[in-house]
Steps between C-alpha positions, in 0.01 A plus 500: 500500500689176563434291812822384665575247775834579665702222665808501721611449859279778635341543841769328707668807648817479292597858412670391180190332362278786615726744317470282187122514533503878529716542192306251286168661596649830387583342163158335463314821575647642181303246294181440703292629793546389858155337502620262226795369703475217755796391716560149635608547861594301808309760703228633271346735756828670578603529134160636403510762774862601436469547123124558462492213251288190433653187653451122510638251752787336310401160644135518395507296179129545425528880522811495281332289230191721505715811465702354213172434315445877478863614473696589188845436646689344788803715585787392725653814645852391587699321767657155535182301443629209294747326729493186713751589771250632759244231412377280215145620557569860398620433146207270423254757634616759246523248215142391575386863483654530154328185374163606644536841337572349158203262534287811562646666186692766695822651383783428745772760549789443738687817593849541649530141614797365691515135400640215709664321646284211377680192629249226422538371143128426468419854617731638231319305228155606621617861530631505142186335366275745685696817420496418130122559522529858632483810282790709631776460759738766624776408743692719741848368423693334220556186706123439519473538124785255445345252743162503327658451159714214633196308631319539169290817517463669160751784494262715293264520800767642732618860533751648744363760742570590864332480838225769498607618847807662341251773400368547854458877549729550201349845439660639818820701484780319681710701740767373737405568862784641708517355851723575798562125506507253213193276500490135394172308468489119525224292338562140604342158511580177682624217285520136605776457759684825426573700814386826343414693818837445670709571191310812396496623861878469510528713184248755625683541832821580313318754284339663805843533666606690189214748545277341233130458572348156437131456417312169467186474287257210439394429142306180565363586843389151603852362450734795550377630837647205689844570355476870586405408858802269523731780386335741744581258784867500399557869414232670707420870475807587294313417177164602351234232448176523301271246664166615362343391174616748240328605180698495177527879511620500861768241423607692190526826697719333763735357236504824303639679806796262537856519374509126433278193510626154593238268358409134485139558394487557124252784503690689768783513245260609225354770729852623569586508130178685417576751778857548377650350815807275453468150639702201613326175408511179702367217285265221607362431151614545142243778452708722729811435292309567178366835617837615635655409166229692310605827668872416495527452878682220677370235738719516810439146623252216534268488802607142572859614548508860620860616527462776759835665427445500124145634534611770743778613264255510208260719701779741594628511143155582365451776759839652418413503129132585537484785248663296224279200580186714486597637159578154363179353640282778357628437149443125522150545642400721208615232256295241688192724509506530123426128470168530689334651192460148354247425778279787387515378142389152606209632707374709211463178302226373733 
């Protein structure tokens, strides 16, 4: 059995990354036993307890090197790991892991990666040089593939796949839930100086006046709760707020029971797509645009310039055409799911 070290942005309470971890573990367990998998985590105790898996503190370099000495492969499970927008430190952390793994004679497999933006020219050169040493790369969108090829990564290393979360609970039969009132779920995030809480509250109040229920859900609890509290102060008891830490399954169940999701967080949109729930995307990053495009859905507006009237009209339009939107979305999701098979083929090469 192969020994695998799994890397990603795990253990930080972001539901999107935790869902990625769940799906990648499911894939890995088809090729090896759980005892042969170790996860790098920002909270190794919590991750170990939650998934009953071996873990290492992602900042403990000595432990990582020792583990790589006995591992057969370093696997990156997905996410937007190689980018320098949130910080320069992050991209170099993952590039260092790759170089350490190759020094220790490990295979390196990068699955369902969302690449960029990488703004620093030196970072682009180091990224290309490092990625040309890996064994296999799959990316979650065509734009990431094009970007890697443009900075000099060997195109023969790169295959097009999809975010593994598109398969979250894919085995379940999807059925539209009939409610007395239409239900809209919002998954939001603050962004720079954008007045998100006031603008979204204005839209939600109009929806509520039209007998539409509005629900607010946190995807990255440490950041999103403040925004939900701000909206609660404006709207009050007329809306529904989820202020507890949710598991991936709890968040999925909430979204699955909605008529529509309005999402800024990427993986709230992917959850909605997987659950067959139409969505309206508000973009803060090109990854949101890329996913919406992959399932033939539109981005309503940018978070830096939320047009409340336009966004409200888009929500109403989607609700009025919900059945058609569900049918269209289901077909596009199935096409996307077909691309995930390349990940399994790569893992079997370990």
